[in-house]
TORPA-4810 file (N, C-alpha, C, O; in nm, 3 decimals):
<nodes>
NODE_1_-3.411_8.378_0.447_-3.309_8.308_0.525_-3.318_8.345_0.672_-3.308_8.262_0.762_M
NODE_2_-3.339_8.478_0.690_-3.349_8.525_0.828_-3.473_8.468_0.893_-3.471_8.430_1.010_A
NODE_3_-3.584_8.462_0.814_-3.707_8.406_0.870_-3.691_8.259_0.905_-3.743_8.211_1.006_N
NODE_4_-3.616_8.189_0.817_-3.591_8.047_0.842_-3.517_8.027_0.974_-3.553_7.940_1.054_H
NODE_5_-3.414_8.108_0.996_-3.339_8.100_1.122_-3.426_8.135_1.241_-3.417_8.072_1.347_L
NODE_6_-3.511_8.234_1.222_-3.600_8.273_1.332_-3.694_8.159_1.368_-3.723_8.136_1.486_D
NODE_7_-3.741_8.086_1.266_-3.831_7.973_1.291_-3.759_7.861_1.368_-3.815_7.800_1.459_L
NODE_8_-3.633_7.835_1.327_-3.555_7.732_1.397_-3.532_7.770_1.543_-3.547_7.687_1.633_E
NODE_9_-3.496_7.896_1.564_-3.473_7.943_1.701_-3.600_7.934_1.783_-3.598_7.896_1.901_E
NODE_10_-3.713_7.970_1.719_-3.841_7.965_1.790_-3.877_7.821_1.826_-3.929_7.793_1.934_Q
NODE_11_-3.846_7.730_1.733_-3.875_7.589_1.758_-3.789_7.535_1.875_-3.838_7.463_1.962_E
NODE_12_-3.660_7.574_1.873_-3.571_7.531_1.982_-3.616_7.589_2.116_-3.611_7.524_2.220_Q
NODE_13_-3.660_7.715_2.108_-3.707_7.780_2.231_-3.832_7.711_2.284_-3.847_7.691_2.405_L
NODE_14_-3.921_7.673_2.191_-4.043_7.604_2.232_-4.011_7.468_2.294_-4.072_7.426_2.392_D
NODE_15_-3.912_7.398_2.233_-3.872_7.268_2.288_-3.812_7.283_2.428_-3.837_7.203_2.518_Q
NODE_16_-3.732_7.390_2.442_-3.671_7.415_2.574_-3.777_7.446_2.678_-3.769_7.400_2.792_L
NODE_17_-3.878_7.526_2.638_-3.985_7.557_2.731_-4.062_7.431_2.769_-4.095_7.410_2.886_K
NODE_18_-4.090_7.347_2.667_-4.162_7.222_2.694_-4.082_7.132_2.791_-4.136_7.075_2.885_H
NODE_19_-3.951_7.123_2.763_-3.865_7.041_2.850_-3.867_7.095_2.993_-3.878_7.019_3.089_F
NODE_20_-3.855_7.225_3.006_-3.849_7.285_3.140_-3.983_7.272_3.213_-3.987_7.248_3.334_W
NODE_21_-4.093_7.288_3.136_-4.224_7.271_3.198_-4.245_7.128_3.249_-4.313_7.104_3.348_N
NODE_22_-4.183_7.034_3.175_-4.199_6.893_3.212_-4.106_6.853_3.328_-4.148_6.786_3.421_T
NODE_23_-3.981_6.895_3.321_-3.880_6.848_3.416_-3.824_6.958_3.508_-3.746_6.928_3.598_W
NODE_24_-3.863_7.079_3.487_-3.801_7.188_3.562_-3.816_7.176_3.713_-3.720_7.197_3.787_G
NODE_25_-3.936_7.142_3.758_-3.961_7.131_3.903_-3.874_7.022_3.965_-3.816_7.041_4.072_T
NODE_26_-3.865_6.907_3.895_-3.785_6.796_3.946_-3.637_6.834_3.951_-3.569_6.807_4.051_L
NODE_27_-3.588_6.897_3.845_-3.447_6.938_3.841_-3.416_7.037_3.953_-3.314_7.025_4.021_I
NODE_28_-3.505_7.133_3.972_-3.485_7.232_4.078_-3.482_7.165_4.216_-3.401_7.198_4.301_S
NODE_29_-3.574_7.070_4.234_-3.581_6.999_4.363_-3.452_6.922_4.391_-3.400_6.924_4.502_S
NODE_30_-3.403_6.854_4.286_-3.278_6.777_4.302_-3.162_6.869_4.334_-3.082_6.841_4.423_V
NODE_31_-3.154_6.980_4.262_-3.045_7.075_4.287_-3.052_7.132_4.428_-2.949_7.147_4.495_L
NODE_32_-3.174_7.163_4.472_-3.190_7.216_4.608_-3.150_7.111_4.711_-3.086_7.141_4.811_I
NODE_33_-3.190_6.985_4.685_-3.156_6.875_4.776_-3.006_6.855_4.785_-2.951_6.841_4.895_L
NODE_34_-2.938_6.853_4.670_-2.793_6.835_4.667_-2.723_6.950_4.739_-2.633_6.929_4.819_V
NODE_35_-2.767_7.073_4.708_-2.706_7.189_4.771_-2.728_7.186_4.923_-2.637_7.217_5.000_A
NODE_36_-2.850_7.147_4.963_-2.879_7.139_5.106_-2.795_7.034_5.175_-2.748_7.055_5.287_G
NODE_37_-2.775_6.920_5.108_-2.692_6.813_5.165_-2.549_6.859_5.183_-2.486_6.831_5.285_S
NODE_38_-2.497_6.931_5.083_-2.360_6.981_5.092_-2.345_7.080_5.206_-2.247_7.077_5.280_L
NODE_39_-2.444_7.168_5.221_-2.441_7.266_5.330_-2.446_7.194_5.465_-2.373_7.228_5.558_V
NODE_40_-2.536_7.093_5.474_-2.549_7.018_5.600_-2.419_6.943_5.633_-2.375_6.942_5.748_A
NODE_41_-2.359_6.881_5.531_-2.235_6.807_5.554_-2.123_6.899_5.599_-2.049_6.869_5.693_W
NODE_42_-2.110_7.013_5.530_-2.007_7.109_5.568_-2.031_7.163_5.708_-1.938_7.184_5.785_N
NODE_43_-2.159_7.185_5.741_-2.192_7.232_5.875_-2.159_7.129_5.981_-2.109_7.162_6.088_G
NODE_44_-2.187_7.001_5.949_-2.155_6.893_6.043_-2.005_6.881_6.062_-1.959_6.862_6.175_Y
NODE_45_-1.929_6.890_5.954_-1.784_6.882_5.963_-1.729_6.998_6.048_-1.639_6.979_6.130_Q
NODE_46_-1.784_7.116_6.026_-1.741_7.232_6.104_-1.772_7.210_6.252_-1.690_7.239_6.339_Y
NODE_47_-1.893_7.158_6.278_-1.933_7.134_6.417_-1.842_7.031_6.483_-1.800_7.048_6.597_W
NODE_48_-1.811_6.923_6.410_-1.723_6.820_6.464_-1.584_6.875_6.494_-1.529_6.850_6.601_Q
NODE_49_-1.528_6.951_6.401_-1.396_7.009_6.421_-1.396_7.105_6.538_-1.300_7.109_6.616_N
NODE_50_-1.503_7.181_6.550_-1.514_7.276_6.661_-1.524_7.200_6.794_-1.460_7.238_6.892_R
NODE_51_-1.603_7.094_6.797_-1.616_7.012_6.917_-1.481_6.955_6.958_-1.442_6.960_7.074_Q
NODE_52_-1.410_6.899_6.860_-1.280_6.837_6.887_-1.181_6.940_6.938_-1.104_6.912_7.029_A
NODE_53_-1.183_7.059_6.878_-1.090_7.165_6.919_-1.116_7.211_7.061_-1.023_7.228_7.140_S
NODE_54_-1.243_7.231_7.094_-1.277_7.276_7.228_-1.253_7.166_7.332_-1.210_7.194_7.444_Q
NODE_55_-1.281_7.043_7.294_-1.255_6.931_7.385_-1.105_6.915_7.410_-1.062_6.885_7.522_A
NODE_56_-1.025_6.936_7.305_-0.879_6.927_7.320_-0.828_7.035_7.415_-0.736_7.010_7.493_A
NODE_57_-0.887_7.153_7.408_-0.845_7.262_7.497_-0.874_7.226_7.642_-0.793_7.252_7.731_A
NODE_58_-0.991_7.166_7.667_-1.024_7.125_7.803_-0.935_7.011_7.850_-0.896_7.006_7.967_L
NODE_59_-0.902_6.920_7.758_-0.813_6.811_7.797_-0.674_6.864_7.832_-0.609_6.814_7.924_Y
NODE_60_-0.629_6.966_7.758_-0.502_7.029_7.791_-0.506_7.085_7.934_-0.407_7.080_8.007_D
NODE_61_-0.622_7.139_7.972_-0.637_7.191_8.108_-0.626_7.078_8.210_-0.568_7.096_8.318_A
NODE_62_-0.680_6.963_8.177_-0.668_6.846_8.265_-0.522_6.805_8.278_-0.474_6.775_8.387_V
NODE_63_-0.451_6.803_8.165_-0.311_6.762_8.164_-0.225_6.858_8.246_-0.139_6.815_8.323_D
NODE_64_-0.248_6.988_8.231_-0.172_7.087_8.307_-0.201_7.072_8.457_-0.109_7.077_8.539_V
NODE_65_-0.328_7.054_8.491_-0.365_7.037_8.632_-0.307_6.909_8.690_-0.270_6.905_8.808_A
NODE_66_-0.298_6.803_8.607_-0.242_6.676_8.654_-0.095_6.692_8.689_-0.048_6.640_8.791_A
NODE_67_-0.022_6.764_8.603_0.121_6.785_8.630_0.143_6.874_8.752_0.246_6.867_8.818_R
NODE_68_0.044_6.958_8.779_0.053_7.044_8.897_-0.004_6.976_9.022_0.007_7.029_9.132_A
NODE_69_-0.064_6.860_9.003_-0.123_6.788_9.116_-0.249_6.854_9.168_-0.286_6.836_9.284_G
NODE_70_-0.316_6.931_9.084_-0.436_7.005_9.124_-0.560_6.923_9.089_-0.613_6.933_8.978_D
NODE_71_-0.606_6.842_9.185_-0.722_6.756_9.160_-0.849_6.836_9.135_-0.933_6.796_9.053_Q
NODE_72_-0.864_6.948_9.204_-0.986_7.027_9.190_-1.001_7.079_9.046_-1.110_7.072_8.988_A
NODE_73_-0.892_7.130_8.990_-0.897_7.181_8.853_-0.918_7.067_8.753_-0.989_7.083_8.654_R
NODE_74_-0.855_6.953_8.781_-0.875_6.837_8.694_-1.021_6.795_8.695_-1.081_6.770_8.590_M
NODE_75_-1.079_6.787_8.816_-1.218_6.744_8.829_-1.312_6.841_8.759_-1.410_6.798_8.697_A
NODE_76_-1.284_6.971_8.768_-1.369_7.070_8.702_-1.362_7.058_8.550_-1.464_7.062_8.482_Q
NODE_77_-1.241_7.044_8.498_-1.224_7.030_8.353_-1.291_6.902_8.303_-1.351_6.900_8.196_A
NODE_78_-1.279_6.795_8.380_-1.342_6.668_8.343_-1.494_6.682_8.346_-1.563_6.629_8.259_F
NODE_79_-1.545_6.752_8.446_-1.690_6.775_8.454_-1.739_6.854_8.332_-1.846_6.825_8.278_A
NODE_80_-1.660_6.953_8.289_-1.698_7.031_8.170_-1.697_6.943_8.045_-1.785_6.955_7.959_D
NODE_81_-1.598_6.855_8.036_-1.591_6.764_7.921_-1.712_6.670_7.919_-1.770_6.646_7.813_L
NODE_82_-1.748_6.618_8.035_-1.864_6.528_8.041_-1.992_6.601_8.003_-2.078_6.545_7.934_K
NODE_83_-2.004_6.725_8.047_-2.127_6.801_8.024_-2.141_6.845_7.879_-2.251_6.844_7.823_A
NODE_84_-2.029_6.884_7.816_-2.037_6.944_7.684_-1.987_6.854_7.571_-2.035_6.863_7.458_K
NODE_85_-1.891_6.767_7.601_-1.827_6.689_7.494_-1.811_6.542_7.536_-1.705_6.482_7.519_Y
NODE_86_-1.919_6.487_7.591_-1.913_6.351_7.646_-1.872_6.247_7.542_-1.810_6.147_7.577_A
NODE_87_-1.907_6.270_7.416_-1.878_6.170_7.313_-1.738_6.174_7.257_-1.705_6.093_7.170_G
NODE_88_-1.655_6.265_7.303_-1.520_6.278_7.248_-1.421_6.184_7.318_-1.441_6.143_7.432_T
NODE_89_-1.316_6.152_7.245_-1.208_6.071_7.304_-1.143_6.144_7.420_-1.102_6.082_7.519_T
NODE_90_-1.133_6.277_7.409_-1.068_6.355_7.514_-1.139_6.340_7.648_-1.074_6.340_7.753_Q
NODE_91_-1.271_6.329_7.646_-1.346_6.313_7.771_-1.307_6.183_7.841_-1.287_6.181_7.963_A
NODE_92_-1.297_6.076_7.764_-1.257_5.947_7.822_-1.113_5.951_7.873_-1.084_5.901_7.981_S
NODE_93_-1.024_6.010_7.795_-0.884_6.020_7.836_-0.871_6.104_7.962_-0.789_6.073_8.049_Q
NODE_94_-0.951_6.209_7.972_-0.947_6.294_8.092_-0.994_6.215_8.213_-0.938_6.229_8.322_A
NODE_95_-1.097_6.133_8.196_-1.145_6.050_8.306_-1.040_5.952_8.355_-1.024_5.932_8.476_G
NODE_96_-0.968_5.891_8.263_-0.861_5.798_8.300_-0.748_5.871_8.373_-0.694_5.822_8.472_L
NODE_97_-0.712_5.990_8.323_-0.606_6.069_8.386_-0.645_6.112_8.526_-0.564_6.105_8.619_A
NODE_98_-0.769_6.158_8.541_-0.817_6.201_8.673_-0.818_6.085_8.771_-0.777_6.100_8.886_L
NODE_99_-0.865_5.969_8.725_-0.870_5.851_8.812_-0.730_5.811_8.858_-0.711_5.774_8.974_A
NODE_100_-0.632_5.817_8.768_-0.494_5.782_8.803_-0.441_5.875_8.912_-0.379_5.830_9.009_K
NODE_101_-0.465_6.003_8.896_-0.420_6.100_8.995_-0.488_6.077_9.130_-0.425_6.088_9.236_T
NODE_102_-0.616_6.045_9.126_-0.690_6.022_9.250_-0.645_5.896_9.321_-0.638_5.894_9.444_M
NODE_103_-0.614_5.792_9.246_-0.562_5.669_9.308_-0.430_5.697_9.378_-0.407_5.652_9.490_V
NODE_104_-0.343_5.771_9.309_-0.213_5.805_9.367_-0.227_5.890_9.492_-0.142_5.887_9.581_E
NODE_105_-0.335_5.968_9.498_-0.359_6.055_9.613_-0.442_5.984_9.722_-0.471_6.043_9.826_A
NODE_106_-0.478_5.860_9.696_-0.555_5.784_9.795_-0.704_5.808_9.792_-0.776_5.768_9.884_G
NODE_107_-0.753_5.874_9.687_-0.896_5.901_9.674_-0.960_5.794_9.588_-0.991_5.817_9.471_N
NODE_108_-0.980_5.676_9.646_-1.030_5.562_9.570_-1.173_5.584_9.522_-1.207_5.544_9.410_A
NODE_109_-1.257_5.645_9.603_-1.396_5.666_9.564_-1.407_5.761_9.444_-1.487_5.739_9.353_D
NODE_110_-1.325_5.867_9.446_-1.325_5.959_9.333_-1.277_5.890_9.207_-1.330_5.914_9.099_G
NODE_111_-1.176_5.805_9.221_-1.124_5.730_9.106_-1.230_5.636_9.051_-1.245_5.624_8.929_A
NODE_112_-1.303_5.570_9.139_-1.408_5.478_9.094_-1.515_5.551_9.014_-1.563_5.501_8.913_K
NODE_113_-1.551_5.669_9.060_-1.655_5.746_8.990_-1.611_5.783_8.849_-1.688_5.771_8.753_E
NODE_114_-1.486_5.830_8.837_-1.435_5.868_8.705_-1.424_5.746_8.613_-1.463_5.751_8.496_A
NODE_115_-1.372_5.637_8.666_-1.354_5.516_8.585_-1.488_5.455_8.545_-1.504_5.404_8.434_L
NODE_116_-1.584_5.459_8.636_-1.717_5.404_8.605_-1.781_5.481_8.491_-1.850_5.423_8.406_A
NODE_117_-1.759_5.613_8.489_-1.817_5.693_8.380_-1.754_5.654_8.246_-1.825_5.635_8.148_W
NODE_118_-1.622_5.642_8.243_-1.554_5.605_8.118_-1.597_5.465_8.074_-1.623_5.443_7.955_V
NODE_119_-1.605_5.372_8.169_-1.643_5.234_8.136_-1.783_5.226_8.079_-1.813_5.139_7.997_A
NODE_120_-1.871_5.317_8.122_-2.009_5.313_8.077_-2.036_5.402_7.956_-2.121_5.370_7.873_A
NODE_121_-1.964_5.514_7.946_-2.001_5.616_7.848_-1.904_5.632_7.730_-1.942_5.690_7.628_Q
NODE_122_-1.783_5.583_7.742_-1.686_5.606_7.635_-1.732_5.544_7.503_-1.788_5.435_7.500_S
NODE_123_-1.707_5.616_7.396_-1.738_5.565_7.264_-1.623_5.485_7.204_-1.636_5.430_7.094_G
NODE_124_-1.511_5.479_7.274_-1.393_5.405_7.229_-1.386_5.274_7.306_-1.369_5.275_7.428_D
NODE_125_-1.398_5.161_7.236_-1.399_5.031_7.303_-1.270_5.004_7.380_-1.273_4.942_7.487_D
NODE_126_-1.157_5.049_7.327_-1.030_5.027_7.395_-1.023_5.104_7.526_-0.982_5.049_7.628_G
NODE_127_-1.062_5.231_7.524_-1.061_5.313_7.646_-1.163_5.260_7.747_-1.140_5.262_7.868_L
NODE_128_-1.276_5.213_7.696_-1.379_5.156_7.783_-1.324_5.031_7.855_-1.344_5.015_7.975_K
NODE_129_-1.256_4.945_7.781_-1.198_4.823_7.839_-1.089_4.857_7.940_-1.082_4.796_8.047_A
NODE_130_-1.005_4.955_7.907_-0.900_4.997_7.999_-0.959_5.050_8.129_-0.907_5.021_8.237_L
NODE_131_-1.066_5.127_8.120_-1.133_5.179_8.239_-1.187_5.064_8.325_-1.179_5.070_8.448_A
NODE_132_-1.241_4.960_8.261_-1.293_4.846_8.336_-1.182_4.773_8.412_-1.200_4.733_8.527_K
NODE_133_-1.069_4.756_8.346_-0.956_4.689_8.412_-0.908_4.769_8.533_-0.885_4.714_8.640_V
NODE_134_-0.895_4.900_8.515_-0.849_4.984_8.625_-0.951_4.992_8.736_-0.916_4.995_8.854_R
NODE_135_-1.079_4.997_8.699_-1.184_5.000_8.801_-1.185_4.869_8.880_-1.203_4.870_9.001_L
NODE_136_-1.165_4.758_8.811_-1.157_4.629_8.880_-1.041_4.627_8.979_-1.053_4.570_9.088_A
NODE_137_-0.930_4.690_8.943_-0.814_4.695_9.032_-0.845_4.776_9.159_-0.808_4.737_9.270_S
NODE_138_-0.914_4.889_9.141_-0.951_4.971_9.257_-1.045_4.894_9.347_-1.031_4.897_9.469_V
NODE_139_-1.142_4.825_9.289_-1.237_4.745_9.366_-1.167_4.630_9.437_-1.204_4.594_9.549_L
NODE_140_-1.067_4.571_9.372_-0.988_4.466_9.436_-0.919_4.518_9.561_-0.920_4.452_9.665_M
NODE_141_-0.860_4.636_9.550_-0.791_4.694_9.665_-0.886_4.719_9.781_-0.845_4.718_9.897_D
NODE_142_-1.014_4.742_9.749_-1.115_4.763_9.852_-1.180_4.632_9.896_-1.275_4.631_9.974_Q
NODE_143_-1.126_4.521_9.845_-1.177_4.387_9.875_-1.322_4.367_9.830_-1.395_4.284_9.885_K
NODE_144_-1.362_4.443_9.731_-1.496_4.429_9.673_-1.483_4.339_9.549_-1.494_4.384_9.435_N
NODE_145_-1.461_4.211_9.576_-1.424_4.119_9.470_-1.539_4.089_9.372_-1.516_4.076_9.251_Y
NODE_146_-1.660_4.080_9.423_-1.772_4.048_9.334_-1.793_4.159_9.231_-1.811_4.132_9.113_D
NODE_147_-1.789_4.284_9.277_-1.807_4.395_9.183_-1.688_4.405_9.087_-1.704_4.443_8.971_D
NODE_148_-1.570_4.369_9.135_-1.452_4.371_9.048_-1.469_4.271_8.935_-1.436_4.300_8.820_A
NODE_149_-1.521_4.152_8.967_-1.544_4.051_8.864_-1.651_4.094_8.765_-1.644_4.062_8.647_L
NODE_150_-1.752_4.167_8.814_-1.858_4.215_8.726_-1.802_4.308_8.618_-1.850_4.308_8.504_K
NODE_151_-1.703_4.387_8.653_-1.642_4.477_8.555_-1.575_4.402_8.442_-1.562_4.453_8.331_Q
NODE_152_-1.532_4.279_8.470_-1.458_4.200_8.372_-1.543_4.091_8.307_-1.492_4.009_8.231_L
NODE_153_-1.672_4.092_8.338_-1.760_3.990_8.280_-1.799_4.031_8.138_-1.783_4.146_8.099_S
NODE_154_-1.850_3.937_8.065_-1.890_3.966_7.927_-1.771_3.967_7.833_-1.659_3.932_7.871_G
NODE_155_-1.797_4.009_7.711_-1.691_4.009_7.609_-1.600_4.130_7.625_-1.638_4.232_7.681_S
NODE_156_-1.479_4.115_7.574_-1.380_4.223_7.577_-1.319_4.235_7.438_-1.316_4.137_7.363_A
NODE_157_-1.269_4.353_7.403_-1.196_4.365_7.277_-1.083_4.262_7.271_-1.023_4.231_7.374_P
NODE_158_-1.055_4.211_7.155_-0.957_4.104_7.140_-0.825_4.135_7.208_-0.766_4.048_7.272_L
NODE_159_-0.777_4.259_7.195_-0.647_4.294_7.252_-0.649_4.303_7.405_-0.544_4.315_7.468_E
NODE_160_-0.769_4.297_7.464_-0.780_4.305_7.610_-0.820_4.171_7.674_-0.827_4.161_7.796_F
NODE_161_-0.845_4.071_7.593_-0.892_3.943_7.649_-0.792_3.884_7.748_-0.830_3.835_7.855_E
NODE_162_-0.663_3.887_7.713_-0.562_3.830_7.802_-0.551_3.909_7.932_-0.536_3.851_8.039_A
NODE_163_-0.558_4.042_7.922_-0.549_4.126_8.042_-0.669_4.104_8.132_-0.655_4.097_8.254_V
NODE_164_-0.788_4.091_8.073_-0.908_4.063_8.152_-0.892_3.930_8.226_-0.923_3.920_8.345_F
NODE_165_-0.843_3.829_8.156_-0.826_3.696_8.217_-0.725_3.702_8.331_-0.749_3.644_8.437_A
NODE_166_-0.615_3.771_8.310_-0.513_3.782_8.415_-0.569_3.850_8.539_-0.546_3.806_8.651_D
NODE_167_-0.644_3.958_8.518_-0.699_4.030_8.633_-0.805_3.947_8.706_-0.816_3.952_8.828_R
NODE_168_-0.883_3.870_8.629_-0.979_3.780_8.692_-0.908_3.673_8.773_-0.956_3.631_8.879_K
NODE_169_-0.794_3.627_8.722_-0.715_3.531_8.798_-0.670_3.589_8.930_-0.672_3.521_9.033_G
NODE_170_-0.628_3.716_8.930_-0.587_3.782_9.053_-0.702_3.787_9.154_-0.682_3.763_9.274_D
NODE_171_-0.821_3.818_9.105_-0.937_3.829_9.194_-0.971_3.692_9.253_-0.996_3.681_9.373_I
NODE_172_-0.973_3.589_9.169_-1.004_3.455_9.220_-0.900_3.410_9.322_-0.933_3.344_9.420_Y
NODE_173_-0.776_3.446_9.299_-0.671_3.407_9.392_-0.693_3.474_9.528_-0.673_3.411_9.632_L
NODE_174_-0.734_3.599_9.527_-0.762_3.669_9.652_-0.884_3.609_9.723_-0.899_3.624_9.844_L
NODE_175_-0.970_3.543_9.648_-1.087_3.477_9.706_-1.057_3.331_9.744_-1.147_3.257_9.784_Q
NODE_176_-0.929_3.291_9.732_-0.887_3.153_9.761_-0.955_3.052_9.669_-0.979_2.937_9.707_D
NODE_177_-0.985_3.094_9.547_-1.043_3.004_9.447_-0.930_2.964_9.353_-0.916_3.019_9.243_K
NODE_178_-0.852_2.868_9.396_-0.729_2.831_9.325_-0.756_2.779_9.184_-0.689_2.819_9.088_R
NODE_179_-0.852_2.690_9.171_-0.879_2.630_9.040_-0.922_2.736_8.938_-0.878_2.736_8.823_A
NODE_180_-1.010_2.827_8.983_-1.057_2.932_8.893_-0.943_3.027_8.855_-0.934_3.074_8.741_E
NODE_181_-0.856_3.054_8.953_-0.742_3.142_8.926_-0.649_3.080_8.823_-0.604_3.147_8.731_A
NODE_182_-0.621_2.951_8.838_-0.533_2.882_8.745_-0.594_2.884_8.604_-0.523_2.905_8.506_I
NODE_183_-0.724_2.861_8.596_-0.791_2.859_8.464_-0.779_2.994_8.394_-0.755_2.999_8.274_A
NODE_184_-0.795_3.101_8.468_-0.786_3.235_8.408_-0.641_3.270_8.372_-0.616_3.328_8.267_E
NODE_185_-0.547_3.234_8.459_-0.405_3.259_8.429_-0.362_3.181_8.305_-0.286_3.231_8.221_Y
NODE_186_-0.411_3.057_8.295_-0.377_2.974_8.180_-0.433_3.037_8.051_-0.367_3.038_7.947_A
NODE_187_-0.554_3.088_8.060_-0.615_3.154_7.945_-0.532_3.277_7.904_-0.507_3.300_7.786_K
NODE_188_-0.490_3.354_8.005_-0.409_3.472_7.976_-0.275_3.433_7.914_-0.230_3.495_7.818_A
NODE_189_-0.212_3.330_7.970_-0.081_3.286_7.921_-0.089_3.242_7.775_-0.001_3.272_7.695_Y
NODE_190_-0.195_3.170_7.742_-0.211_3.122_7.605_-0.244_3.235_7.508_-0.214_3.227_7.389_K
NODE_191_-0.306_3.341_7.559_-0.348_3.451_7.473_-0.235_3.547_7.440_-0.230_3.605_7.332_S
NODE_192_-0.142_3.563_7.535_-0.030_3.653_7.511_0.069_3.589_7.413_0.092_3.468_7.418_F
NODE_193_0.126_3.669_7.327_0.228_3.619_7.235_0.361_3.600_7.307_0.387_3.665_7.408_E
NODE_194_0.442_3.510_7.255_0.574_3.487_7.313_0.658_3.614_7.304_0.651_3.689_7.206_E
NODE_195_0.736_3.637_7.409_0.821_3.754_7.411_0.757_3.876_7.475_0.825_3.975_7.503_G
NODE_196_0.625_3.870_7.498_0.556_3.981_7.564_0.589_3.977_7.713_0.576_3.872_7.777_V
NODE_197_0.630_4.089_7.769_0.672_4.095_7.909_0.559_4.053_8.003_0.582_3.988_8.104_E
NODE_198_0.438_4.091_7.969_0.323_4.058_8.053_0.307_3.905_8.065_0.266_3.854_8.170_Y
NODE_199_0.341_3.835_7.958_0.328_3.687_7.960_0.421_3.626_8.063_0.388_3.526_8.127_R
NODE_200_0.538_3.686_8.079_0.633_3.636_8.180_0.579_3.653_8.321_0.602_3.569_8.408_R
NODE_201_0.507_3.763_8.342_0.446_3.785_8.473_0.341_3.679_8.502_0.333_3.628_8.614_L
NODE_202_0.260_3.646_8.403_0.159_3.541_8.419_0.227_3.406_8.442_0.178_3.323_8.519_V
NODE_203_0.339_3.386_8.376_0.415_3.262_8.394_0.460_3.247_8.540_0.455_3.138_8.596_E
NODE_204_0.504_3.356_8.599_0.545_3.354_8.740_0.426_3.319_8.830_0.439_3.242_8.925_V
NODE_205_0.311_3.375_8.799_0.191_3.348_8.879_0.151_3.201_8.871_0.115_3.139_8.971_K
NODE_206_0.158_3.145_8.751_0.126_3.004_8.735_0.226_2.917_8.809_0.189_2.819_8.874_L
NODE_207_0.355_2.953_8.798_0.458_2.877_8.869_0.437_2.879_9.019_0.459_2.778_9.086_G
NODE_208_0.395_2.993_9.072_0.371_3.004_9.216_0.255_2.915_9.260_0.247_2.877_9.377_A
NODE_209_0.166_2.882_9.167_0.053_2.794_9.197_0.084_2.649_9.163_-0.005_2.563_9.169_L
NODE_210_0.209_2.622_9.128_0.251_2.486_9.099_0.211_2.436_8.962_0.203_2.315_8.940_G
NODE_211_0.186_2.528_8.870_0.145_2.490_8.735_0.257_2.524_8.637_0.311_2.635_8.639_V
NODE_212_0.291_2.428_8.552_0.396_2.450_8.454_0.341_2.528_8.334_0.251_2.481_8.266_S
NODE_213_0.395_2.647_8.308_0.351_2.723_8.190_0.373_2.644_8.061_0.295_2.656_7.967_P
NODE_214_0.480_2.564_8.058_0.506_2.483_7.939_0.394_2.381_7.918_0.355_2.353_7.804_Q
NODE_215_0.343_2.327_8.028_0.231_2.233_8.019_0.106_2.300_7.965_0.030_2.241_7.889_G
NODE_216_0.086_2.425_8.006_-0.028_2.502_7.956_-0.016_2.522_7.805_-0.113_2.507_7.731_V
NODE_217_0.106_2.555_7.761_0.130_2.578_7.618_0.110_2.451_7.538_0.051_2.454_7.430_A
NODE_218_0.158_2.337_7.591_0.143_2.210_7.522_-0.004_2.171_7.512_-0.049_2.122_7.408_V
NODE_219_-0.078_2.195_7.621_-0.221_2.163_7.621_-0.295_2.247_7.518_-0.385_2.200_7.449_A
NODE_220_-0.254_2.374_7.508_-0.318_2.463_7.409_-0.290_2.416_7.268_-0.379_2.415_7.183_A
NODE_221_-0.165_2.375_7.243_-0.129_2.325_7.110_-0.205_2.198_7.077_-0.251_2.178_6.964_A
NODE_222_-0.219_2.109_7.179_-0.290_1.986_7.158_-0.437_2.008_7.124_-0.495_1.938_7.040_G
NODE_223_-0.497_2.109_7.192_-0.639_2.136_7.165_-0.658_2.192_7.023_-0.758_2.163_6.958_S
NODE_224_-0.561_2.271_6.978_-0.568_2.325_6.842_-0.554_2.212_6.740_-0.627_2.208_6.641_I
NODE_225_-0.459_2.121_6.766_-0.441_2.008_6.675_-0.567_1.920_6.671_-0.604_1.866_6.567_D
NODE_226_-0.631_1.907_6.790_-0.752_1.825_6.796_-0.864_1.883_6.714_-0.942_1.811_6.653_G
NODE_227_-0.871_2.016_6.714_-0.974_2.085_6.635_-0.949_2.062_6.486_-1.042_2.039_6.409_V
NODE_228_-0.819_2.070_6.448_-0.784_2.047_6.308_-0.819_1.906_6.267_-0.797_1.868_6.152_K
</nodes>
């Protein structure tokens, strides 16, 4: 009986050895690959969290300097963010904050530099669009209308289309291009939802140009019906 059991155990052992000789290398490779992937993923998550934490600390420095009106400290913290954490949201937010402070202090060139970086480098489409709108405003104040329009050319995130159109209308109006200004204001008016305060401002602009906002709305409705 004991010999019989020994034979069964030996047979099972031989089968296990055969199985391992056949598949052992593949199984080990898969296990190593899975373990390596988990280590890499955890390492990447740690790196991301560390990046975000350090970027947040630098952004806090920008915020403190902004409240103190210390442009030099703001600029230094923003420079550190650009150098070390350019891909973070905090870097873009710091650029917008620095530009706002510089505009208020009359440093238009410094504001343009910060806004241009956010408009070109931000990984957040909304912050990038906001930087373009603000940069266009600074360029407008400097009467650099062509460059201001370039900032607003091309496609924009859906939530910024109306704002882009309104700002383009402002630029065309300053260039005495009445027809183009009306077309952009009309586009902005139609894009804003009813009850939005910004839409009322566009309505005033259209009225000042002798255009009925109600007529714009009716024309928009008619074009939609025509498409249907």
